[in-house]
Phi, psi and omega in degrees: 000320180300315180295320179300314180294319180296318178296321179297317179294319179295332179277001178082014180280154179269127181247127180247123176253131181243125178265175177233174180061216186203170186304316184284359174261002180294136185295333180262324188243007181265191183272067181303137009269009182272066186223175173266185185262009185226192181245090176288349178291168189300329179300331178294337178294325179289309182292329181282333185254337186085008174274127181294148184299331180286349180267356178263118186252348176219140177232113187255122178265129176269120183225135177281161178286355173219186185243143175224160175206142174253132178085188185283170178129159182296142184205081187303324185265011184302139181253137180241016185243198181297328179297318178296318179291325178295315177300317182296318183287308182294322182278354182059046189275083175230132181301129183295318183277314187272334185077004180276148176294135179280146171285140186234147177200182182281166181301137184241102184292322176301323176294318179298317179294323177296319179297320177300318185292309188278342179258346186065042185298136174259337183209155167248146166249107183274119183251163172060032176298327181298334181297332183277357178298131175113344178279142177292319175217153185236115177286143174230126179284120182253343180193178178240157167252121179231118181053041176081002181246146177280128181237122186276333186242167181299125181291145180287330181276128178295327177298316178297318181296321179297329184260005181291134175253133183290140170255119188256148159247143187250125179251145178294140180272191180217154182251342186290148174289122182252005189291346180252004181293136180249343179224162177301322182296340179275353178278151174301153182303320182294326176291319176298318180294324178297314179299314180299319180294315179299318179299318183296320187264355185261338173097006176206152182290144173275090189277346175211148184231128175267126182242017179175172183284343183282153180297329182278352182272057182228131174259117177268109181280318181216130179296127182225005180226000000 
């Protein structure tokens, strides 16, 4: 496989590697001990494929327009009310492997920035924007409060992370159906503003937007593949 991939790269072919799970489940960089046994972060793509790190020119992070987690572990923005159940139901949030209902919460920018840092992300692919349709306002976690202090980045201590309280900024929502939008300009202004805000506070451009479960329900903002 290593030789096959190397030959493809030498021939100028585009090679796409797809990982599973997520940054905070990484055995080295995740929320230990609530992690998997491998490296879902971008570095694992090199060790798993045999492609050298200097040959990888783009790293695309898949991020939902809200936050989910399966199983135990710290989750500052987790919702235990009707909003959480609404996200779970509309978003179809059930673990593919485990069949367990996913825990749901609002978008967490410190986690997104951490993912940019440890993966070297060049782009984000924002998915499930359509799930947020219908809310009057949408909270976005921009920082944490830990022991009375504002903390902008993911804390190194798991104890601190467990006790982190989200600090929210509230953005106006939208009611319009966005599932048929093909360009950013076809989205409601509030949806556009939400994307712009996430891009600003997350540390990498939102180069593609998912507005539905279908493969064609994707808005490509900037070509990255």
